[in-house]
N, C-alpha and C positions, 0 to 999 in steps of 0.2 A: 343141602343148600347150594353146594357147588353145581350139582346137576341142574337145578332150577335156573341158576345164573347162565349156564352155557345154553340151555334150551331157550331161554329168553333172548339171548344174543342171536341165536339162529333164527328165531321167529321174527325178530326185528330186521335181520338181514334179508330174510325172505320177503318181508313186507316192503323193504326198501327196493328190492329188485322188482317186485310186483308193481309198485307205484312208478318206478322208472320206466318199466315196459309200457304202462298205460300212457305215460307222458310222451314217450318216443312215438308210439303208435298214433296218438292224437295229433301231435304236431306234424308228423309226416303226412297223415291223411289231410290235414288242413292245408299244407303246402301244395298237395296234389290238387285239391279242390280250388285253391287260389282265391282270387277275388270274386269268383262266382258266388261265394257265400253271401257277400253283400248284395249282389244283384238279385239273388233268389229271395233273400229275406226281406229286403227293403221294397222290392217292386212287385212281388208276387203274393204278398200276404193280404190281399184285398178284402177277404172275409175270414171269419173264424175258422171254417173248415179247411180252407186253403192254408191258412197259417198253421193249423194243427199238422197237416201233412208235411209242410216244410220244416216245422220244428222237429217232427219225428225223423225226417230224412237227414237233416243237418246234424242232429245230435247222434244219430246212428253212425254218421260218417266220422265226426270228430271225437266220438266216444266220451262226451262230457255234457251233461245237461247244465252244469254250473257254467261252463264256458259259453254255451248257447244263451243262457239267461243273462249273463253279464254283457254279452254282445248286444242283446236286445235292449238292456238298460241303457247302454251307450248309444244305440240308435235312437231311442226315445229322447234321450237327453240332447241329442244333436238335431232333433226334429226330422230325422229321416223316416221314422215310423211313429204311428199314433199309438196311444195306449190300447185302443180297441184292437188294432192289428196285432199288438204284442201278446194279447191274451191267448189267442189260438196257438201261437208259436210256443208259448210256455207250456201249454197242455200237451202239445206234441213232443216237446223235449222230455217230459216225464216218462213217456213210453219209449222214446228212442234210447234213453239211458239203460233200458233193460237188456239191450243187446249184449253188453259185456257179461251179464249174468248167464246168458245162454251159451256164450263162448266158453266160460269157465265150467259150465255144467257138463261139457264134453268129458271131463275127468270121470264121470260116473258111467260112461259107456261100458257095457259088459257083453261078452260073447267071443267066440273063437273065429268068426268069419274074417276074411281078409279086409273087407271094408271097415268093419268095426275096429279091428286092430290098427288099421291105417289112420282112422280119425281119432283114435285115443291120443290125448295130448302128449303122452310119453313117446309116441311115434311121430305125430303130426308136427309138434313144435320143433324138434331137432331137424326134421326134414325141411320145414319152411325156413328155419334159421340158416340152414346150409345154402338154400337157394338165395336167401336174403344177403348173406355175406358175399356170395359170388356177384350178385347184382350191385352191391354197394361198393365193393373194392375193385372189381375187374372190368365193369362196364361204365364208361365215362359219362353218359348222359344223366342229366338231373332227374329225369323221369325214372330211370332205372335205380338211381340212388334213393329216391323217395320210396319206391316200392320195396327196395331192400331194407330201408329203415322200418317200414311197416312190419315186414316179416321178422326182423330182428327184435322189434318191440314186442311182437307176439311171443317170440321165444322167451324173452326176459319175463314177460307177464306170466306165462305158464310155468316157467322154472321157479319163479318166486312163489307162485301158488303151490307148487309141489313141495318146496322147502318148508313153507308155512304148514302145509298139511302134515308132512312127516314129523315136523317138530312139535306139533300139537297132539300127536297120537298118544303121548304119555298121559294126557289129561283124562283119557278114558277111565283110568283106574284111580283117579284122584277124587275122593269123596267131596272135597270142598268145591271142586268144579261142578260136580253133579248138583250140589246144593245151589250154586250160583245160577245154573241153567234153570233150575226149578223156580228160583226167585223171579226170573225173567218171564215166567208164565203169568205173573201178575201184570196185566196190560199196562198199567201206569209205570211200573218200574222198567218193563221191557221197552216201552216207547221212549222213556227218558234216556235209557242207556243207548238205544239206537240213534237218537237225535244227537246226544253229546258226542258219541264216537264219530258220527258223520260230520258234525260241525268241526271237530278237531282235524280230521283228515281232509275236509272240504271236498269230498267226493263220495256220492252214494254208491257209485260203481265199485270203488275200493272197499267200502265198508261191507257191501253185499259180498264181495269176494272173500273178505275175512270170515264172514259168517259161513260162507260155503266151505272154506277151509276147516272151520270148526266142526262142520258136519261129519268130517272124517273120523272124529272121535267116537261117533255113535251115541253121544250123550245129548245132542241137540234134538229136541222134539218139536213138533208143529206148534205146541202150546207156547214154547219159548221163542221160536223163530218168528211167528207172525207179529207179535208186538215189536220186536226189534226191527223188522222190515218196515212197519208203520212209522217207527221213530226215525228210521233212515230217510224216509221221504220228507220229514220235517227238517231234519238236520241239513239236508242238501241246500235248503233255502238260505243258509247263512252266507254263502258266497255272494249271492245276488244282493242280499241286504247290506253286506259290507261294501259291495260295489256301488250301491246307490248313495252311500254317504257323500254329501257334498254335491249331489246332482240336483237338477230341478225337480219340481213337484211331480210332474208326470213320470219321470224316471223312478222316483221313489215309490210312486203308485204302482209302477210295473213290478218292482220287487215285492210290494205288498200283495199284489195279485198272486204272485208265485207262492208266497207264504200262505195266503188265504186258501188258495186251491188245495194245498196239501193239508192244512189244518182242518178245513171243512171236510175233505175226503176222509181223513183219519177219524175225525169225530163221528161222522156218519157211520163208518165201518164199525167203530167201537160200540156205538149205541145199538146198531142193528145186530151185529154178530154176537156180541157178548150179552146183549139183551135177550136174544133168542136162546142163548146158552142157559138162561135161567129156567127155560122150559124144555130145552132139547139137550140131550147128552151128546156133546161133540166128542165121541169116543176117539176119533182120529188124533185129537190133540196130544194124546199120550204116545203116539207112534213116533219112531225115529225119523228125522227129516234128512233128506239127501240134498246134494248140491243142485240136482235137477229140480227137486221140489221147491227149493228157494227161488230158482228162476221162474217157475210157474206162479208161485205166490206173488212175487215182485211184479210180474207182468199183469196178472189178473187184477191185482189191486189198482194199478195205474190205469188199466183199460176201463175198469168199472167206474173209477172216480171220474175219468174223462167223459164217459157216456152219461153220467148223472149231471155233471157240472157244465158240460159244453152248452146245453140249451140255456143254462143259467149264467152265461158269461156276462150278460149285462148287469146282473145282480152283484157279481164279483167286482165289476168296475165301480158300481155305486158304493159298495162297501169300502173300496180303496179311496174313493173321494171323501167318505165320512171320516176315515182314519187320517187322511192327509187332505184337509179342506183347502179350497182355493182362497187366494187373497186378492186384494185390489191391484197390487203391483203386478205388472206384466212379468211373465216367466222369461228367464234368460236361457237361451239355448246355445250350447257350446258348438262352435264350428267343428272342432276336432277333439272329440272326447278321448282322453287318455285311457279309458277303460278298454277301448278297441285295440290298444297296443298288445293286449293279451292274445289277440288273434291277428298277427302281423299282416297276413294276406288281406284281411278285411280293412285294416288300418291304411294300407297302401292305396287300396281302391277308394277309400273315403278321402284321403289326401288328394288323389287325382280328381275326384268329383269336385272338391273345393277349388282346386287349381283351375279346372275347366270353367267353373262358375266365375272365378276371378277373371279369366280370359274373356268371357262373355261380357262382363261389366266393363272391361277396358275397351272392348270393341264398341259397346253402346256409348261410352264416353266420347270416343273419337268420332263416331257417327254424328252425335249431337253437336259436337264442337264444329265439325265441318258444315253442318246446317246453319250454325250461328254466323258463319262467314257470308252466307247468302241473305239470311234474315235474322237479325239479332233479337234475342229475347232474354231478359234478365233471369227468368225462371229456368231457362235452358242452361245458362251459365252456372246457376246454383246447383243444378242437377249434375253437371259435369264435375264440379268440385266435390259434390257428395260421393259420386262414383269413385273419384280418385282417392278420397279418404277411405272408402270401403276397401279398395285394392291394397292400400297401405296396411290396413288391419289384417287382411287376408295374408299378405306377405309375412307380417310379423308372426301370425299364428302358424303358418305353414313352415317357416324357417325353424322355429323351435320344435315343432312336431316331427318334421322330417329328420332332424338331427337325432332325436330320441329314437325314431324308427330305424335309423341306419344301424343301430346297435343290435337289432333283432335278427333272428335267424330267418332269412328270406329265401325264396326260390330265386333262380337266376332271372326269370322273367320279371318277378316283382322287384328284384334288385335293380334291374335295368330301368324299370319305370320310376323307381325311387330316385336313381341318379339323374334321370331326365328332369324330374320335378325339381330337384335341388339346383340344377343348372339353369332352369328356365323361368322360375317364378319372378326373378328380378327383372327379366326382359318384359314380362307381362305388366309388371308394375310400372315400368318405364313408359310403356305405351300410354297408360292412363296419365302419366306426368306430361307427356307430349300433347295429349288431348287438352289438358289445362292450358298449355302454351298456345294451342290453336284458338281456344276459347278467349284467352286474353288478347290475342291478336284481333279477334273479331270485336271484342269490346273496344279496343283502340280504334278500329275502323269506324265503329258506331260513334264514339265520342268525337273523333276528328273529322267525321263525315267523309271518310276515304272511300272512293268507289273506283275500282280498277276499270280500265278500258274494256270494251267488248272483246277485243283480241286477247287481252290478258286473262279475262274471265273464262273465255273458251279454252285457253291452255290449261288454266287451273282446274277446270271441270274434268279434263282428260286425266290430269295427275290425281285428282281426288278419286276418280273412278278406279284408277289403277291401285291406289293405296287401299281403298275400301275393299276391293276384290281380294287383294293379297291378305288383308286383315281377316276378312270373312273366311277365306280358305284356311288360314293359320288356326283360327279358333275352332273350326270344324275338324281340322286335322288333329289338333291337340285333344279335343273331346273324344274322338274315335280312335286316336293313335293309328291313323291311316297313313302308312309310309308311302303309298303310291301318290297320295295328294301332297305329302310333304316334299316330294321330288319336284313339284311344280312351283314351289314358292321362291326358290333362289333365282331362277330365270326371271320371274316377275320382279324381284328386287333389283336385278341388274337393269331391267328396262326402266324402272322408276328412277334409278340413278341417272340414266340418260335423259329422261324427261326433265328432271330437276336442272341438270346442266344446260339443257336446251332453253328452258324458261329463263334462266339467269342470263344466257347469251342474248336472247331476244329482248329481255328487259334493258340490258345495257345498250342495245341498238336503239330502242325507243327513247332511252334517256339521252343518248347522243343526238337523236333527231328532235329532241324537245317535246316528245309525245307523252312523257311521264316525268314525275318529280322525284327528287331524292327521298323525300319523306315517305312516298308510296313504296319506295325500294326497301326501306327498313322493315316495314310491315310484311312485305312480300318475302323478304329474306327469313323473317321469323317463321312464316308459314312453311316455306320450302324446307327449312332446317328440321322443323317438327315432323313433317311428312316423310322426309328422307330417312330420318332416324327411326321413325315408326316402322318403315319397311326394313331397315337394318335389324330391328328387334324381331320382326317376323322371320327373317332369314336365320337369325341366331337360334330361334326356337326350332325351326325345321331341321337345321344342321345338327343340333344337339340330339334331336329325336333320331336322326338317321345314323349319326356317327358315334357320338360319345356314349349313348345308351347301349350301343352294340360293341363297345370296347375297341373301336377301330381308330382311325386317325383323329388327331385333335382338330377342332373346328377350322382353325386358320389353315392348317396343312391341307385339309380336305378341300376347302374352297379354292386354294391355290392350284391344287392338282386338277380339280374339276374344270376350272376356267382355262387351264393350260392344255386341256384335252388328254390328260394322262390317265383318266379313269374310264371304265367301260360305260358309265352313265353319261360321259361327256357328250356323246353323239346325241342322245335324247335331250340333254340340256341345251345344246345348240339349236335343235329343232324347235323346242319350246320357246327359247329366247326370240327366235325369228318370228314365231307365231304371235307372241305377246307384243313384240315391237310393231307388228302390223296392226294388232287390235287397238293399241293405245297410240294412235298416230295423231299429231297435231293438225289443226286446220292450216291452210296456207296463210302466210303472213300477207297483210294488206299494205 
């Protein structure tokens, strides 16, 4: 009894190391891929076949079909991806997850040649681990650390596999274990066992790895391995099903498609294979199965299921709609689905996309508000208020989401992007607030029949053009994270400050000469304040992008040094300032 206890402890220790290695590898691979995952999945899955290839590629990279599927559920729930696009990605992820089994099957390599000995895990894993620790500990760049983590994860993965395999060797001579394996030859019992094991571990790759480890006992036959593998394909769906809880209907349908794909595939295989077995003697089922055979079976089943069901993807979607029917009430789509936090690099990119959308709304609000000062329209005012409310909602959602995301393990690049978003969303929201201020000034002008002189209108036209240009550049810069464009915003803001001061000076002169009234001055001051502060927020966003996200000077210190000519970019700043000052020149006073 004591021997069994210690063997069990060793087996679970090996499993722990195996799962840890998978997790380290997957997360390091994900950090290396970064936000490209969202771009690839959300924008390039236009048809089922493309989605299949992308699902295969992404899953092969992050080593987890469960992670890919949960990510897809999050995308559908957020409205980034349609259910039809998701189907192909799910099919591809089922094949991509077989890569792990092929890596683990290297343990079955036999031969005395140098290459075979080199690629055996007992040689390759320590070699890669040694390279990995050098990259991780002694080379400072994040790229090297990520590669080092991948290699160290591989070492942990293979070491855990070896520990499990060695610890399970005693089972070869245990009659009860042989009987257990024979019982799994019953397809229903084997499928149930594979499904439950995978559902508990929440990783088909890990459960396949355990099965490959059991193959070392020499007791696992094809007859018992095939049903277990079929069950593992069903069990892996549990993660997506759990991830879809609380999501909208299309997201739940996405999880349903994943489950249906595997259930239908397994059902067809059981009917055809075991049905033919009534007439054909599948003699090989009694043969001993190796780790390499497991990888072959796992891949062949998923490829065959995909080939059969890909042309029937529309049918799977219809079945998902039957299981989860539509209702009259419109579906709610979450701006920022917390399921994406499981893949932080994707979550950061999603947050950036929402922040960029928020910036575009703020720009639209200001553009509409400025148009209202020329020709008032009550519907335009309502639209400005609506956009401002929307930016408020975006800010609330982003604030909560970004705080949660800040606790995740991010790459340096993603962490800088996250910091920039944290610092700048408030500035974007304030631009929308100032748009409402401009719209209200326009309403006051309409109600009090205020019309500025031709000279004042010409001056305001120059200022509006300068502010609109600065805001347009800021939004584009924010969307693309274009640092070259960001450098052009601060000199524009400085010119806008000069324009505002000059308009105020000219207004005072007109007031003194009796060409303008005090009442007009109040409205003008409201307009000037809103436009000047809008430019200030544009400057804040650009400076945060350039400085705080790079871990350099604080914004105030940077601006002071820039204007004092103490930085290398001060020369270019002065050139741009002179160019913008010339571009936004006032007409001569009459």
